[in-house]
gemmi code that builds the backbone of each chain (N, CA, C; Angstrom):
import gemmi

chains = {
    "A": [
        ("UNK", (74.458, 84.961, 38.242), (75.690, 85.546, 37.700), (76.686, 84.456, 37.307)),
        ("UNK", (76.824, 83.447, 38.163), (77.854, 82.423, 37.939), (77.641, 81.705, 36.602)),
        ("UNK", (76.374, 81.593, 36.166), (76.100, 80.912, 34.894), (76.605, 81.732, 33.703)),
        ("UNK", (76.977, 83.000, 33.940), (77.514, 83.823, 32.859), (79.030, 83.686, 32.715)),
        ("UNK", (79.610, 82.856, 33.550), (81.064, 82.768, 33.604), (81.492, 81.329, 33.328)),
        ("UNK", (82.525, 81.202, 32.512), (83.017, 79.895, 32.100), (84.320, 79.601, 32.836)),
        ("UNK", (84.254, 78.800, 33.886), (85.487, 78.422, 34.568), (86.240, 77.402, 33.704)),
        ("UNK", (87.559, 77.427, 33.773), (88.368, 76.492, 32.992), (88.280, 75.092, 33.619)),
        ("UNK", (88.937, 74.136, 33.003), (88.886, 72.750, 33.505), (89.333, 72.623, 34.955)),
        ("UNK", (90.252, 73.496, 35.362), (90.737, 73.441, 36.735), (89.821, 74.211, 37.704)),
        ("UNK", (88.670, 74.649, 37.211), (87.708, 75.344, 38.081), (88.031, 76.813, 38.304)),
        ("UNK", (89.009, 77.336, 37.562), (89.442, 78.716, 37.769), (89.193, 79.579, 36.538)),
        ("UNK", (89.093, 80.865, 36.792), (88.990, 81.843, 35.706), (89.999, 82.957, 36.007)),
        ("UNK", (90.764, 83.392, 34.990), (91.718, 84.478, 35.247), (90.983, 85.802, 35.442)),
        ("UNK", (91.465, 86.587, 36.395), (90.848, 87.873, 36.713), (91.919, 88.961, 36.640)),
        ("UNK", (91.730, 89.877, 35.704), (92.621, 91.037, 35.576), (92.140, 92.081, 36.572)),
        ("UNK", (93.055, 92.656, 37.321), (92.671, 93.691, 38.280), (93.235, 95.031, 37.814)),
        ("UNK", (92.347, 96.011, 37.671), (92.722, 97.331, 37.155), (92.294, 98.408, 38.146)),
        ("UNK", (93.129, 99.405, 38.327), (92.782, 100.561, 39.166), (91.730, 101.389, 38.432)),
        ("UNK", (90.564, 101.527, 39.035), (89.451, 102.197, 38.359), (89.723, 103.690, 38.152)),
        ("UNK", (90.592, 104.286, 38.987), (90.859, 105.716, 38.868), (91.881, 105.990, 37.778)),
        ("UNK", (92.974, 105.220, 37.789), (94.104, 105.543, 36.913), (94.136, 104.692, 35.648)),
        ("UNK", (93.446, 103.551, 35.658), (93.497, 102.634, 34.531), (94.679, 101.690, 34.588)),
        ("UNK", (95.552, 101.835, 35.571), (96.731, 100.962, 35.650), (96.316, 99.506, 35.901)),
        ("UNK", (96.944, 98.592, 35.157), (96.714, 97.171, 35.405), (97.576, 96.769, 36.598)),
        ("UNK", (96.952, 96.221, 37.626), (97.639, 95.975, 38.890), (98.160, 94.550, 39.027)),
        ("UNK", (97.365, 93.583, 38.601), (97.756, 92.186, 38.796), (96.850, 91.274, 37.981)),
        ("UNK", (97.287, 90.029, 37.853), (96.422, 88.983, 37.309), (96.353, 87.891, 38.356)),
        ("UNK", (95.130, 87.516, 38.732), (94.970, 86.433, 39.704), (93.863, 85.515, 39.205)),
        ("UNK", (93.555, 84.500, 39.973), (92.566, 83.509, 39.530), (91.444, 83.414, 40.555)),
        ("UNK", (90.246, 83.176, 40.069), (89.088, 82.995, 40.941), (88.464, 81.637, 40.676)),
        ("UNK", (87.998, 81.012, 41.748), (87.071, 79.903, 41.557), (85.677, 80.446, 41.857)),
        ("UNK", (84.697, 79.582, 41.784), (83.314, 79.967, 42.008), (83.138, 80.679, 43.352)),
        ("UNK", (83.742, 80.110, 44.385), (83.611, 80.668, 45.734), (84.232, 82.072, 45.822)),
        ("UNK", (85.401, 82.248, 45.204), (86.088, 83.549, 45.255), (85.239, 84.622, 44.570)),
        ("UNK", (84.642, 84.259, 43.453), (83.798, 85.220, 42.739), (82.568, 85.567, 43.580)),
        ("UNK", (81.980, 84.552, 44.190), (80.807, 84.765, 45.046), (81.135, 85.687, 46.213)),
        ("UNK", (82.273, 85.412, 46.869), (82.694, 86.215, 48.024), (82.989, 87.655, 47.607)),
        ("UNK", (83.579, 87.815, 46.437), (83.895, 89.152, 45.935), (82.616, 89.970, 45.767)),
        ("UNK", (81.611, 89.331, 45.187), (80.348, 90.023, 44.946), (79.626, 90.300, 46.268)),
        ("UNK", (79.661, 89.335, 47.175), (78.977, 89.494, 48.471), (79.588, 90.601, 49.318)),
        ("UNK", (80.935, 90.668, 49.292), (81.627, 91.586, 50.201), (82.038, 92.888, 49.529)),
        ("UNK", (82.094, 92.899, 48.184), (82.583, 94.080, 47.473), (84.085, 94.260, 47.584)),
        ("UNK", (84.792, 93.213, 48.025), (86.268, 93.258, 48.061), (86.826, 92.038, 47.330)),
        ("UNK", (88.014, 92.232, 46.706), (88.616, 91.167, 45.904), (88.909, 89.912, 46.715)),
        ("UNK", (88.432, 88.800, 46.226), (88.807, 87.480, 46.737), (89.301, 86.666, 45.549)),
        ("UNK", (90.363, 85.918, 45.766), (90.892, 85.069, 44.702), (91.067, 83.653, 45.226)),
        ("UNK", (91.507, 82.762, 44.324), (91.909, 81.435, 44.761), (93.415, 81.381, 44.632)),
        ("UNK", (94.092, 81.140, 45.746), (95.542, 81.060, 45.719), (95.955, 79.698, 45.178)),
        ("UNK", (96.631, 79.709, 44.033), (97.049, 78.443, 43.429), (98.190, 77.810, 44.216)),
        ("UNK", (99.040, 78.629, 44.835), (100.152, 78.046, 45.600), (99.660, 77.460, 46.924)),
        ("UNK", (98.758, 78.164, 47.576), (98.248, 77.655, 48.868), (96.988, 76.815, 48.698)),
        ("UNK", (96.442, 76.803, 47.487), (95.210, 76.066, 47.199), (94.094, 76.399, 48.182)),
        ("UNK", (93.879, 77.718, 48.368), (92.784, 78.108, 49.259), (92.239, 79.473, 48.876)),
        ("UNK", (91.079, 79.780, 49.413), (90.456, 81.083, 49.193), (91.373, 82.153, 49.783)),
        ("UNK", (91.510, 83.256, 49.053), (92.456, 84.303, 49.439), (91.734, 85.645, 49.396)),
        ("UNK", (91.487, 86.197, 50.569), (90.903, 87.535, 50.640), (92.059, 88.523, 50.521)),
        ("UNK", (92.181, 89.125, 49.360), (93.291, 90.040, 49.059), (93.384, 91.135, 50.124)),
        ("UNK", (94.534, 91.233, 50.781), (94.740, 92.284, 51.773), (94.283, 91.923, 53.178)),
        ("UNK", (93.763, 90.717, 53.375), (93.276, 90.327, 54.715), (94.415, 90.431, 55.731)),
        ("UNK", (95.615, 90.052, 55.325), (96.779, 90.126, 56.210), (97.499, 91.474, 56.075)),
        ("UNK", (97.783, 91.885, 54.848), (98.589, 93.090, 54.599), (97.799, 94.388, 54.772)),
        ("UNK", (96.481, 94.291, 54.726), (95.668, 95.514, 54.743), (95.458, 96.114, 53.363)),
        ("UNK", (96.168, 95.603, 52.376), (96.072, 96.167, 51.019), (94.881, 95.575, 50.259)),
        ("UNK", (93.710, 95.865, 50.781), (92.491, 95.346, 50.184), (92.129, 96.114, 48.918)),
        ("UNK", (91.193, 95.555, 48.183), (90.744, 96.196, 46.946), (89.221, 96.284, 46.969)),
        ("UNK", (88.698, 97.480, 46.888), (87.251, 97.678, 46.847), (86.811, 97.579, 45.388)),
        ("UNK", (85.953, 96.629, 45.111), (85.581, 96.323, 43.729), (84.419, 97.206, 43.286)),
        ("UNK", (84.661, 97.979, 42.234), (83.634, 98.886, 41.739), (82.854, 98.265, 40.577)),
        ("UNK", (83.507, 97.395, 39.840), (82.868, 96.861, 38.636), (83.529, 95.547, 38.244)),
        ("UNK", (82.737, 94.585, 37.794), (83.273, 93.340, 37.232), (82.655, 93.159, 35.850)),
        ("UNK", (83.494, 92.835, 34.878), (83.005, 92.539, 33.525), (83.575, 91.198, 33.084)),
        ("UNK", (82.883, 90.566, 32.161), (83.351, 89.295, 31.609), (83.605, 89.513, 30.118)),
        ("UNK", (84.520, 88.761, 29.558), (84.850, 88.985, 28.150), (83.908, 88.216, 27.223)),
        ("UNK", (84.100, 88.401, 25.917), (83.136, 87.909, 24.934), (83.001, 86.397, 24.939)),
        ("UNK", (84.052, 85.657, 25.258), (83.871, 84.203, 25.368), (83.761, 83.741, 26.822)),
        ("UNK", (83.528, 84.669, 27.715), (83.151, 84.407, 29.101), (84.179, 83.592, 29.893)),
        ("UNK", (85.437, 83.622, 29.441), (86.437, 82.851, 30.180), (87.559, 83.721, 30.751)),
        ("UNK", (87.287, 84.996, 30.914), (88.216, 85.889, 31.619), (87.385, 87.028, 32.200)),
        ("UNK", (87.788, 87.536, 33.352), (87.049, 88.656, 33.916), (87.983, 89.817, 34.246)),
        ("UNK", (87.365, 90.977, 34.302), (88.084, 92.219, 34.592), (87.463, 92.827, 35.846)),
        ("UNK", (88.305, 93.075, 36.851), (87.859, 93.737, 38.076), (88.384, 95.155, 38.071)),
        ("UNK", (87.512, 96.133, 38.191), (87.965, 97.510, 38.357), (87.818, 97.843, 39.834)),
        ("UNK", (88.926, 98.221, 40.435), (88.964, 98.344, 41.894), (89.525, 99.690, 42.349)),
        ("UNK", (89.184, 100.042, 43.574), (89.890, 101.106, 44.276), (90.832, 100.430, 45.256)),
        ("UNK", (92.130, 100.445, 44.965), (93.071, 99.754, 45.837), (93.319, 100.569, 47.111)),
        ("UNK", (93.360, 99.879, 48.235), (93.609, 100.567, 49.517), (95.117, 100.696, 49.740)),
        ("UNK", (95.886, 99.853, 49.091), (97.352, 99.909, 49.160), (97.896, 99.271, 47.906)),
        ("UNK", (99.208, 99.053, 47.850), (99.816, 98.438, 46.670), (99.258, 97.040, 46.406)),
        ("UNK", (99.169, 96.680, 45.130), (98.659, 95.354, 44.773), (99.716, 94.285, 44.996)),
        ("UNK", (100.978, 94.661, 44.796), (102.045, 93.650, 44.763), (102.617, 93.394, 46.165)),
        ("UNK", (102.960, 92.135, 46.406), (103.543, 91.765, 47.706), (104.920, 92.423, 47.907)),
        ("UNK", (105.515, 92.938, 46.813), (106.812, 93.628, 46.921), (106.647, 95.080, 47.385)),
        ("UNK", (105.402, 95.533, 47.475), (105.159, 96.923, 47.860), (104.971, 97.853, 46.671)),
        ("UNK", (105.137, 97.311, 45.466), (104.914, 98.129, 44.268), (103.403, 98.251, 44.004)),
        ("UNK", (103.036, 99.352, 43.390), (101.627, 99.596, 43.063), (101.054, 98.465, 42.216)),
        ("UNK", (101.807, 98.071, 41.204), (101.376, 97.032, 40.270), (102.396, 95.901, 40.268)),
        ("UNK", (101.920, 94.683, 39.993), (102.840, 93.544, 39.853), (103.621, 93.598, 38.538)),
        ("UNK", (103.151, 94.388, 37.572), (103.793, 94.409, 36.250), (104.862, 95.492, 36.181)),
        ("UNK", (105.881, 95.389, 37.020), (106.885, 96.442, 37.070), (108.166, 96.068, 36.321)),
        ("UNK", (108.227, 94.871, 35.767), (109.446, 94.451, 35.073), (109.283, 94.552, 33.569)),
        ("UNK", (110.017, 95.466, 32.928), (109.898, 95.617, 31.475), (110.606, 94.485, 30.745)),
        ("UNK", (109.956, 93.998, 29.695), (110.548, 92.963, 28.842), (110.933, 93.543, 27.495)),
        ("UNK", (110.190, 94.567, 27.102), (110.308, 95.090, 25.735), (109.740, 96.501, 25.718)),
        ("UNK", (110.339, 97.380, 24.929), (109.797, 98.728, 24.763), (110.379, 99.695, 25.764)),
        ("UNK", (109.960, 100.948, 25.632), (110.541, 102.004, 26.453), (109.845, 102.116, 27.803)),
        ("UNK", (110.629, 102.101, 28.844), (110.283, 102.316, 30.249), (108.825, 102.217, 30.625)),
        ("UNK", (108.345, 103.190, 31.378), (106.975, 103.151, 31.868), (106.106, 104.139, 31.104)),
        ("UNK", (104.808, 103.901, 31.155), (103.912, 104.772, 30.404), (103.799, 106.115, 31.106)),
        ("UNK", (103.701, 107.163, 30.312), (103.516, 108.519, 30.824), (102.300, 108.552, 31.741)),
        ("UNK", (101.239, 107.855, 31.310), (100.003, 107.823, 32.067), (100.260, 107.411, 33.522)),
        ("UNK", (100.985, 106.322, 33.699), (101.232, 105.836, 35.055), (102.163, 106.746, 35.831)),
        ("UNK", (103.144, 107.311, 35.148), (104.072, 108.221, 35.815), (103.306, 109.418, 36.365)),
        ("UNK", (102.399, 109.966, 35.560), (101.597, 111.115, 35.987), (100.815, 110.778, 37.252)),
        ("UNK", (100.180, 109.610, 37.259), (99.384, 109.237, 38.427), (100.254, 109.043, 39.667)),
        ("UNK", (101.431, 108.497, 39.465), (102.315, 108.278, 40.615), (102.817, 109.599, 41.195)),
        ("UNK", (103.106, 110.550, 40.316), (103.537, 111.868, 40.799), (102.390, 112.526, 41.581)),
        ("UNK", (101.176, 112.408, 41.045), (100.011, 112.988, 41.726), (99.837, 112.362, 43.116)),
        ("UNK", (99.989, 111.055, 43.204), (99.871, 110.357, 44.495), (100.940, 110.836, 45.473)),
        ("UNK", (102.153, 111.015, 44.938), (103.285, 111.441, 45.751), (103.024, 112.842, 46.336)),
        ("UNK", (102.520, 113.735, 45.502), (102.225, 115.107, 45.953), (101.146, 115.075, 47.037)),
        ("UNK", (100.114, 114.297, 46.787), (99.006, 114.166, 47.743), (99.545, 113.627, 49.082)),
        ("UNK", (100.395, 112.632, 48.978), (100.971, 111.987, 50.154), (101.797, 112.982, 50.967)),
        ("UNK", (102.595, 113.810, 50.271), (103.438, 114.790, 50.962), (102.602, 115.863, 51.637)),
        ("UNK", (101.534, 116.254, 50.960), (100.627, 117.250, 51.530), (100.023, 116.740, 52.829)),
        ("UNK", (99.652, 115.461, 52.818), (98.917, 114.904, 53.953), (99.818, 114.475, 55.100)),
        ("UNK", (101.096, 114.208, 54.786), (101.969, 113.628, 55.814), (103.189, 114.500, 56.140)),
    ],
    "B": [
        ("UNK", (115.407, 87.027, 26.673), (114.117, 87.495, 27.188), (113.244, 86.327, 27.652)),
        ("UNK", (113.229, 85.253, 26.861), (112.321, 84.130, 27.148), (112.613, 83.512, 28.522)),
        ("UNK", (113.877, 83.586, 28.940), (114.212, 83.013, 30.259), (113.614, 83.821, 31.414)),
        ("UNK", (113.111, 85.026, 31.101), (112.475, 85.848, 32.131), (110.998, 85.546, 32.295)),
        ("UNK", (110.514, 84.604, 31.518), (109.078, 84.336, 31.482), (108.826, 82.882, 31.836)),
        ("UNK", (107.802, 82.679, 32.657), (107.472, 81.348, 33.138), (106.209, 80.861, 32.425)),
        ("UNK", (106.384, 80.011, 31.423), (105.199, 79.462, 30.759), (104.561, 78.419, 31.674)),
        ("UNK", (103.251, 78.295, 31.610), (102.544, 77.309, 32.440), (102.798, 75.900, 31.892)),
        ("UNK", (102.246, 74.893, 32.557), (102.454, 73.507, 32.131), (102.042, 73.250, 30.692)),
        ("UNK", (101.028, 73.976, 30.248), (100.555, 73.797, 28.876), (101.384, 74.606, 27.875)),
        ("UNK", (102.474, 75.223, 28.341), (103.348, 75.969, 27.432), (102.861, 77.369, 27.134)),
        ("UNK", (101.813, 77.810, 27.852), (101.233, 79.120, 27.567), (101.380, 80.075, 28.746)),
        ("UNK", (101.339, 81.361, 28.432), (101.326, 82.396, 29.464), (100.189, 83.362, 29.102)),
        ("UNK", (99.382, 83.764, 30.090), (98.310, 84.714, 29.785), (98.883, 86.105, 29.523)),
        ("UNK", (98.324, 86.783, 28.528), (98.786, 88.116, 28.142), (97.598, 89.072, 28.168)),
        ("UNK", (97.686, 90.047, 29.047), (96.669, 91.097, 29.118), (97.025, 92.135, 28.072)),
        ("UNK", (96.054, 92.566, 27.283), (96.313, 93.588, 26.271), (95.590, 94.873, 26.667)),
        ("UNK", (96.373, 95.945, 26.765), (95.833, 97.238, 27.203), (96.133, 98.300, 26.149)),
        ("UNK", (95.189, 99.194, 25.919), (95.411, 100.327, 25.020), (96.354, 101.311, 25.703)),
        ("UNK", (97.502, 101.546, 25.093), (98.526, 102.387, 25.722), (98.076, 103.849, 25.852)),
        ("UNK", (97.175, 104.298, 24.980), (96.725, 105.690, 25.028), (95.665, 105.901, 26.098)),
        ("UNK", (94.668, 105.009, 26.128), (93.511, 105.238, 26.996), (93.584, 104.455, 28.300)),
        ("UNK", (94.396, 103.408, 28.338), (94.443, 102.553, 29.518), (93.373, 101.476, 29.520)),
        ("UNK", (92.499, 101.475, 28.531), (91.428, 100.468, 28.507), (92.005, 99.060, 28.338)),
        ("UNK", (91.493, 98.117, 29.127), (91.879, 96.718, 28.956), (91.074, 96.155, 27.794)),
        ("UNK", (91.765, 95.625, 26.791), (91.116, 95.237, 25.545), (90.754, 93.756, 25.489)),
        ("UNK", (91.658, 92.914, 25.953), (91.438, 91.472, 25.837), (92.441, 90.719, 26.703)),
        ("UNK", (92.144, 89.434, 26.911), (93.120, 88.526, 27.507), (93.322, 87.393, 26.520)),
        ("UNK", (94.573, 87.134, 26.162), (94.863, 86.033, 25.246), (96.071, 85.276, 25.794)),
        ("UNK", (96.501, 84.265, 25.074), (97.599, 83.430, 25.551), (98.721, 83.405, 24.536)),
        ("UNK", (99.936, 83.337, 25.032), (101.099, 83.237, 24.163), (101.884, 81.976, 24.499)),
        ("UNK", (102.429, 81.363, 23.478), (103.485, 80.382, 23.710), (104.807, 81.065, 23.367)),
        ("UNK", (105.876, 80.316, 23.493), (107.201, 80.846, 23.239), (107.288, 81.501, 21.857)),
        ("UNK", (106.772, 80.824, 20.862), (106.837, 81.304, 19.481), (106.059, 82.624, 19.315)),
        ("UNK", (104.875, 82.704, 19.939), (104.052, 83.913, 19.821), (104.770, 85.104, 20.439)),
        ("UNK", (105.402, 84.876, 21.573), (106.125, 85.970, 22.230), (107.310, 86.404, 21.375)),
        ("UNK", (108.011, 85.427, 20.808), (109.152, 85.730, 19.940), (108.713, 86.542, 18.717)),
        ("UNK", (107.636, 86.106, 18.086), (107.120, 86.793, 16.891), (106.664, 88.210, 17.226)),
        ("UNK", (106.059, 88.354, 18.410), (105.585, 89.682, 18.839), (106.762, 90.646, 18.948)),
        ("UNK", (107.824, 90.162, 19.558), (109.000, 91.001, 19.761), (109.689, 91.284, 18.419)),
        ("UNK", (109.776, 90.284, 17.581), (110.432, 90.448, 16.279), (109.692, 91.429, 15.369)),
        ("UNK", (108.346, 91.343, 15.383), (107.560, 92.128, 14.427), (107.002, 93.414, 15.027)),
        ("UNK", (106.942, 93.482, 16.373), (106.316, 94.641, 17.010), (104.794, 94.635, 16.908)),
        ("UNK", (104.229, 93.494, 16.528), (102.761, 93.365, 16.493), (102.338, 92.134, 17.287)),
        ("UNK", (101.150, 92.222, 17.912), (100.659, 91.140, 18.775), (100.509, 89.817, 18.030)),
        ("UNK", (101.121, 88.797, 18.567), (100.901, 87.414, 18.133), (100.501, 86.615, 19.365)),
        ("UNK", (99.521, 85.744, 19.205), (99.095, 84.892, 20.311), (99.094, 83.439, 19.855)),
        ("UNK", (98.748, 82.558, 20.805), (98.511, 81.168, 20.441), (97.012, 80.946, 20.562)),
        ("UNK", (96.380, 80.578, 19.481), (94.939, 80.334, 19.519), (94.690, 78.959, 20.128)),
        ("UNK", (94.011, 78.962, 21.283), (93.743, 77.686, 21.951), (92.682, 76.883, 21.197)),
        ("UNK", (91.750, 77.565, 20.533), (90.706, 76.822, 19.804), (91.268, 76.221, 18.518)),
        ("UNK", (92.096, 76.977, 17.834), (92.653, 76.467, 16.570), (93.998, 75.781, 16.772)),
        ("UNK", (94.540, 75.906, 17.984), (95.847, 75.322, 18.304), (96.919, 75.733, 17.301)),
        ("UNK", (96.993, 77.055, 17.063), (98.030, 77.520, 16.150), (98.411, 78.967, 16.453)),
        ("UNK", (99.539, 79.367, 15.909), (99.992, 80.743, 16.048), (98.959, 81.672, 15.407)),
        ("UNK", (98.705, 82.790, 16.072), (97.635, 83.691, 15.623), (98.200, 85.108, 15.595)),
        ("UNK", (98.383, 85.627, 14.394), (98.809, 87.023, 14.247), (97.543, 87.861, 14.314)),
        ("UNK", (97.360, 88.517, 15.449), (96.148, 89.307, 15.688), (95.938, 90.330, 14.571)),
        ("UNK", (94.793, 90.259, 13.904), (94.463, 91.220, 12.857), (94.969, 90.838, 11.473)),
        ("UNK", (95.612, 89.688, 11.349), (96.142, 89.293, 10.036), (95.010, 89.211, 9.021)),
        ("UNK", (93.853, 88.715, 9.448), (92.692, 88.611, 8.561), (91.832, 89.875, 8.622)),
        ("UNK", (91.499, 90.305, 9.836), (90.560, 91.423, 10.019), (91.194, 92.790, 9.764)),
        ("UNK", (92.511, 92.848, 9.829), (93.183, 94.151, 9.724), (93.306, 94.854, 11.072)),
        ("UNK", (92.654, 94.313, 12.094), (92.687, 94.950, 13.414), (93.926, 94.542, 14.204)),
        ("UNK", (95.062, 94.944, 13.665), (96.329, 94.601, 14.278), (96.605, 95.463, 15.506)),
        ("UNK", (97.591, 95.080, 16.268), (97.966, 95.831, 17.478), (99.464, 96.085, 17.444)),
        ("UNK", (99.849, 97.343, 17.452), (101.259, 97.707, 17.487), (101.696, 97.737, 18.951)),
        ("UNK", (102.670, 96.909, 19.271), (103.064, 96.718, 20.672), (104.107, 97.756, 21.067)),
        ("UNK", (103.780, 98.552, 22.062), (104.692, 99.588, 22.507), (105.528, 99.127, 23.700)),
        ("UNK", (104.986, 98.220, 24.480), (105.689, 97.840, 25.700), (105.183, 96.474, 26.179)),
        ("UNK", (106.078, 95.648, 26.678), (105.684, 94.383, 27.306), (106.310, 94.352, 28.697)),
        ("UNK", (105.510, 93.986, 29.691), (106.021, 93.821, 31.051), (105.605, 92.442, 31.554)),
        ("UNK", (106.371, 91.951, 32.514), (106.050, 90.665, 33.131), (105.763, 90.919, 34.609)),
        ("UNK", (104.934, 90.096, 35.209), (104.578, 90.358, 36.611), (105.606, 89.757, 37.569)),
        ("UNK", (105.389, 89.982, 38.858), (106.403, 89.663, 39.875), (106.722, 88.180, 39.948)),
        ("UNK", (105.766, 87.309, 39.666), (106.116, 85.871, 39.636), (106.284, 85.361, 38.210)),
        ("UNK", (106.392, 86.277, 37.277), (106.799, 85.982, 35.902), (105.880, 85.004, 35.164)),
        ("UNK", (104.621, 84.904, 35.615), (103.713, 83.988, 34.923), (102.502, 84.688, 34.304)),
        ("UNK", (102.635, 85.984, 34.071), (101.609, 86.719, 33.329), (102.310, 87.910, 32.696)),
        ("UNK", (101.853, 88.314, 31.507), (102.450, 89.480, 30.883), (101.398, 90.504, 30.497)),
        ("UNK", (101.879, 91.718, 30.380), (101.020, 92.845, 30.017), (101.571, 93.464, 28.739)),
        ("UNK", (100.714, 93.552, 27.722), (101.084, 94.200, 26.466), (100.398, 95.549, 26.396)),
        ("UNK", (101.150, 96.612, 26.214), (100.545, 97.913, 25.972), (100.650, 98.184, 24.477)),
        ("UNK", (99.517, 98.393, 23.857), (99.457, 98.437, 22.394), (98.743, 99.676, 21.883)),
        ("UNK", (99.051, 100.001, 20.628), (98.227, 100.936, 19.869), (97.377, 100.099, 18.931)),
        ("UNK", (96.086, 99.991, 19.234), (95.239, 99.142, 18.391), (94.893, 99.848, 17.084)),
        ("UNK", (94.944, 99.101, 15.992), (94.626, 99.683, 14.681), (93.115, 99.621, 14.449)),
        ("UNK", (92.454, 98.727, 15.140), (90.988, 98.615, 15.074), (90.509, 97.986, 16.360)),
        ("UNK", (89.235, 97.619, 16.434), (88.698, 97.009, 17.647), (89.405, 95.695, 17.981)),
        ("UNK", (89.530, 95.431, 19.275), (90.181, 94.190, 19.705), (89.254, 93.001, 19.549)),
        ("UNK", (87.967, 93.223, 19.712), (87.033, 92.099, 19.810), (86.501, 91.704, 18.437)),
        ("UNK", (86.288, 90.400, 18.256), (85.750, 89.911, 16.978), (84.310, 90.389, 16.757)),
        ("UNK", (83.650, 90.883, 17.812), (82.285, 91.413, 17.683), (82.291, 92.845, 17.143)),
        ("UNK", (83.483, 93.441, 17.025), (83.568, 94.824, 16.565), (83.634, 95.828, 17.708)),
        ("UNK", (83.534, 95.332, 18.950), (83.657, 96.239, 20.100), (85.138, 96.543, 20.349)),
        ("UNK", (85.382, 97.712, 20.900), (86.744, 98.133, 21.205), (87.444, 97.119, 22.105)),
        ("UNK", (86.737, 96.702, 23.150), (87.285, 95.767, 24.128), (86.408, 94.534, 24.196)),
        ("UNK", (87.012, 93.385, 24.532), (86.224, 92.164, 24.734), (85.430, 92.203, 26.042)),
        ("UNK", (85.809, 93.101, 26.961), (85.174, 93.113, 28.293), (83.980, 94.074, 28.320)),
        ("UNK", (82.999, 93.816, 27.473), (81.862, 94.735, 27.369), (80.636, 94.253, 28.142)),
        ("UNK", (80.720, 93.080, 28.760), (79.549, 92.558, 29.470), (79.687, 92.754, 30.973)),
        ("UNK", (78.866, 93.626, 31.556), (78.971, 93.871, 32.992), (78.397, 92.698, 33.798)),
        ("UNK", (79.075, 92.350, 34.872), (78.601, 91.295, 35.777), (78.161, 91.905, 37.100)),
        ("UNK", (78.785, 93.027, 37.432), (78.600, 93.593, 38.772), (78.991, 95.063, 38.716)),
        ("UNK", (78.288, 95.900, 39.464), (78.658, 97.317, 39.551), (77.988, 98.144, 38.481)),
        ("UNK", (78.240, 99.428, 38.542), (77.557, 100.362, 37.656), (78.242, 100.478, 36.303)),
        ("UNK", (77.454, 100.322, 35.261), (77.776, 100.504, 33.836), (79.250, 100.552, 33.463)),
        ("UNK", (79.605, 101.542, 32.673), (80.969, 101.633, 32.185), (81.707, 102.754, 32.887)),
        ("UNK", (83.035, 102.678, 32.827), (83.813, 103.693, 33.534), (83.782, 104.999, 32.760)),
        ("UNK", (83.749, 106.098, 33.490), (83.776, 107.430, 32.901), (84.993, 107.553, 31.985)),
        ("UNK", (86.113, 107.027, 32.442), (87.352, 107.087, 31.682), (87.159, 106.569, 30.256)),
        ("UNK", (86.545, 105.367, 30.146), (86.369, 104.788, 28.824), (85.338, 105.543, 28.005)),
        ("UNK", (84.299, 106.015, 28.656), (83.270, 106.770, 27.938), (83.899, 108.019, 27.319)),
        ("UNK", (84.719, 108.707, 28.078), (85.382, 109.919, 27.579), (86.208, 109.606, 26.336)),
        ("UNK", (86.971, 108.508, 26.392), (87.815, 108.160, 25.243), (86.964, 107.798, 24.022)),
        ("UNK", (85.844, 107.128, 24.262), (85.007, 106.742, 23.127), (84.361, 107.960, 22.480)),
        ("UNK", (83.951, 108.912, 23.288), (83.369, 110.139, 22.737), (84.427, 110.886, 21.915)),
        ("UNK", (85.636, 110.947, 22.431), (86.725, 111.615, 21.707), (86.974, 110.930, 20.361)),
        ("UNK", (86.973, 109.598, 20.354), (87.169, 108.849, 19.113), (86.043, 109.147, 18.120)),
        ("UNK", (84.831, 109.202, 18.655), (83.648, 109.447, 17.818), (83.744, 110.825, 17.149)),
        ("UNK", (84.134, 111.824, 17.920), (84.273, 113.187, 17.385), (85.340, 113.221, 16.289)),
        ("UNK", (86.469, 112.580, 16.577), (87.565, 112.522, 15.610), (87.098, 111.846, 14.324)),
        ("UNK", (86.371, 110.749, 14.495), (85.871, 109.975, 13.362), (84.922, 110.823, 12.509)),
        ("UNK", (84.042, 111.586, 13.157), (83.081, 112.413, 12.400), (83.777, 113.539, 11.655)),
        ("UNK", (84.804, 114.084, 12.296), (85.579, 115.152, 11.647), (86.236, 114.637, 10.375)),
        ("UNK", (86.760, 113.407, 10.481), (87.554, 112.866, 9.376), (86.698, 112.286, 8.260)),
        ("UNK", (85.458, 111.883, 8.580), (84.646, 111.171, 7.585), (83.352, 111.908, 7.205)),
    ],
}
model = gemmi.Model(1)
for chain_id, residues in chains.items():
    chain = gemmi.Chain(chain_id)
    for i, (resn, *xyz) in enumerate(residues, 1):
        res = gemmi.Residue()
        res.name, res.seqid = resn, gemmi.SeqId(i, " ")
        for name, pos in zip(("N", "CA", "C"), xyz):
            atom = gemmi.Atom()
            atom.name, atom.element = name, gemmi.Element(name[0])
            atom.pos, atom.b_iso = gemmi.Position(*pos), 0.0
            res.add_atom(atom)
        chain.add_residue(res)
    model.add_chain(chain)
structure = gemmi.Structure()
structure.add_model(model)
structure.setup_entities()
């Protein structure tokens, strides 16, 4: 598998993380060879933390792990897409997605609002 | 707006492109300051081509332009998400998305298959 992936000069490849149920883009992180291997072996997202310069098992501390359902590589093999079932929010701020700050255009997508309302209803029913 | 975005050392920021209607992740490309400015000014995706080292108006040649509906930045401001209405396929191979090569997990997502079937039906009706 690793021979199908083109790591950049710094040994990393960007990995887009998407919620497989809702389609929401959750975060962008980076993987090195080891992180990709661990992700495939364990079925949970592993990245390379650029700030800590170490392997990062997403959610190991917070519990907000991501169960990886599918990995795809793009046409020039230098970016990957992870479709995951998130166990909790992707963002360290507690938000579902890291992309919560609008730069341009109108507010949030209807698609995401619908999913959040559905989650909220489910949550109220259960709790 | 530009002060809200953290370009990397090479002057670029990764930009995830997502179909605003279907949620499908279409491609990952890079923007410099100028590309982001042009995108906002024109409402169409502009990137920085790393291979050609120049500003790249997506679809200028192929016609497969992307109308940008929304741009968001992530929590550490070093990645952006573009939600677009694509006028044609994102990939130079003619595929809807560049992420068509599976590395791990089962085939394609039901979500995307449903959207492609809907497009196919619409296309047959119209042509």
